[in-house]
C-alpha positions in Angstrom: 0.5 -8.0 33.5 1.5 -11.5 31.7 -0.6 -10.8 28.5 1.1 -7.8 28.3 4.3 -9.1 28.1 3.1 -11.9 25.4 1.2 -8.9 23.3 4.4 -7.0 23.3 6.8 -9.6 22.3 4.1 -10.8 20.0 4.1 -7.8 18.4 7.9 -6.9 17.9 8.3 -10.4 16.1 5.6 -8.6 13.8 7.5 -5.8 13.2 11.1 -7.2 13.2 9.2 -10.0 10.1 8.5 -6.9 8.3 10.5 -6.5 5.8 10.8 -2.8 3.8 12.8 -4.3 0.6 11.1 -3.9 -2.5 10.8 -7.2 -4.1 8.6 -8.3 -6.4 5.8 -9.7 -5.3 5.2 -6.5 -3.4 5.6 -4.1 -6.6 2.7 -6.8 -8.2 1.0 -6.6 -4.7 0.5 -2.8 -5.3 -0.1 -2.8 -8.9 -2.0 -5.0 -9.4 -5.0 -2.6 -9.3 -3.9 0.0 -11.0 -5.2 1.2 -14.6 -2.0 1.5 -16.2 -1.0 -2.2 -15.6 -2.5 -5.5 -17.0 -2.4 -8.3 -14.0 -3.0 -11.3 -14.9 -2.0 -14.9 -12.9 -1.6 -17.9 -15.2 -2.3 -21.5 -13.3 -1.0 -24.7 -15.2 -3.9 -25.5 -16.8 -3.7 -23.1 -19.8 -1.5 -25.3 -21.0 -3.9 -27.9 -21.7 -1.6 -31.1 -22.3 -2.9 -34.7 -22.5 -0.4 -35.7 -19.4 -0.7 -39.4 -21.0 1.5 -38.6 -23.4 4.5 -37.0 -21.7 7.7 -38.4 -20.9 9.6 -38.6 -17.2 10.8 -35.8 -17.6 8.4 -33.4 -19.4 6.0 -34.7 -16.1 8.7 -34.0 -13.5 9.2 -30.3 -15.3 6.0 -29.6 -15.0 5.2 -30.7 -12.2 8.0 -28.1 -10.7 5.6 -25.3 -12.0 2.8 -23.8 -9.5 2.0 -20.8 -11.1 2.7 -17.7 -13.8 2.1 -13.8 -12.7 2.3 -11.3 -15.5 2.1 -7.5 -14.6 2.5 -5.6 -18.0 2.5 -1.9 -18.3 0.3 0.0 -21.3 2.4 3.2 -22.8 -0.4 5.7 -23.5 0.2 9.1 -24.6 -0.4 10.6 -21.3 1.9 7.9 -19.2 5.2 8.2 -20.5 6.5 9.7 -16.7 4.9 7.2 -14.8 6.0 4.2 -17.8 9.9 5.7 -16.9 9.1 5.7 -13.0 8.2 1.9 -13.0 10.3 0.2 -14.9 13.4 2.6 -13.0 11.7 0.6 -10.0 11.3 -3.0 -12.0 14.9 -2.0 -12.4 16.3 -1.3 -8.9 14.4 -4.8 -8.1 15.9 -6.9 -10.4 19.5 -5.8 -9.3 18.9 -6.7 -5.2 21.5 -10.0 -5.5 18.5 -12.4 -5.0 17.4 -12.6 -8.8 20.5 -13.3 -10.2 20.5 -12.6 -13.8 20.8 -15.1 -16.1 20.5 -13.9 -19.7 20.2 -10.1 -21.1 19.7 -8.4 -24.7 19.0 -5.2 -25.6 19.9 -2.0 -24.2 18.4 -0.3 -21.1 15.5 1.8 -22.9 14.5 -1.5 -24.8 14.9 -4.7 -24.5 15.1 -7.7 -22.1 15.8 -9.8 -19.4 15.9 -13.8 -17.9 16.4 -13.3 -13.6 16.3 -16.5 -10.8 15.8 -16.8 -7.2 17.6 -19.7 -5.9 19.8 -21.8 -6.8 20.8 -23.3 -10.1 19.1 -26.3 -9.1 16.4 -25.7 -6.7 15.1 -22.6 -8.8 11.8 -20.9 -7.2 11.1 -18.4 -9.3 12.1 -17.4 -13.2 11.8 -13.8 -13.8 11.2 -12.2 -17.8 11.7 -8.3 -17.8 10.6 -7.1 -21.0 10.3 -3.3 -22.5 10.0 -1.3 -25.4 9.8 1.8 -25.9 6.6 1.9 -28.0 4.7 -0.4 -25.6 5.2 -0.5 -22.6 7.3 -3.3 -19.9 6.1 -6.8 -18.8 7.0 -8.5 -15.8 6.5 -12.2 -16.1 7.1 -14.2 -12.8 7.1 -18.0 -13.2 6.9 -19.3 -9.8 7.9 -23.2 -8.5 9.7 -25.8 -6.8 12.6 -27.0 -7.8 12.7 -26.3 -11.0 16.4 -25.9 -12.5 17.3 -24.5 -16.2 17.4 -28.1 -17.4 12.9 -28.6 -16.1 12.6 -25.0 -18.3 14.1 -26.1 -21.1 11.8 -29.3 -21.3 9.0 -27.3 -20.0 9.5 -25.2 -23.7 9.2 -28.9 -25.3 5.8 -29.6 -23.4 4.3 -26.0 -24.2 5.2 -27.1 -28.3 3.0 -30.5 -27.2 -0.1 -28.0 -25.7 -3.0 -26.5 -26.7 -2.8 -23.2 -24.6 -6.1 -22.3 -23.2 -6.2 -18.0 -24.8 -8.8 -17.5 -22.3 -6.8 -17.1 -19.3 -4.5 -14.4 -21.8 -7.8 -12.8 -22.8 -6.3 -9.7 -20.7 -3.1 -9.3 -22.4 -4.6 -8.4 -25.8 -5.1 -5.2 -24.5 -1.1 -4.9 -24.0 -1.2 -5.7 -27.4 -3.6 -3.3 -29.4 
């Protein structure tokens, strides 16, 4: 009898913890195998940077970066309706108050935005969303620990010193063709 109550309690907690709200993470998982999308996970190793030549601030910025997830929708003549539907889904997800918009440029049909999750000094995720009506759209999630706007700017200087491993980016070449 106690086992039955225990199982019921466990099942109830499981149901409560399941969140039906759309999130970018769920969106990525749902579309990774979709033929219209190109999905890519990029590790910090892509930078191929000599860590002995980095400043303390650059080393800290690099340590705060965990990984980057890229999901790109390649627009074709046959998937225009799906493109509009998927772009609208991403727009809706990014309107959630959890995603704080830093900047936006261009129009709703074509342009880009930068958002983040967390607080100003403890950012967990940066989100770059760009869409172009001739090519498709891409969503990039930069995940890390205690990132902040300064560490992102410092990462830019690390990128300048890097010897990026282009092999990890090969799947994106399909989108640019």
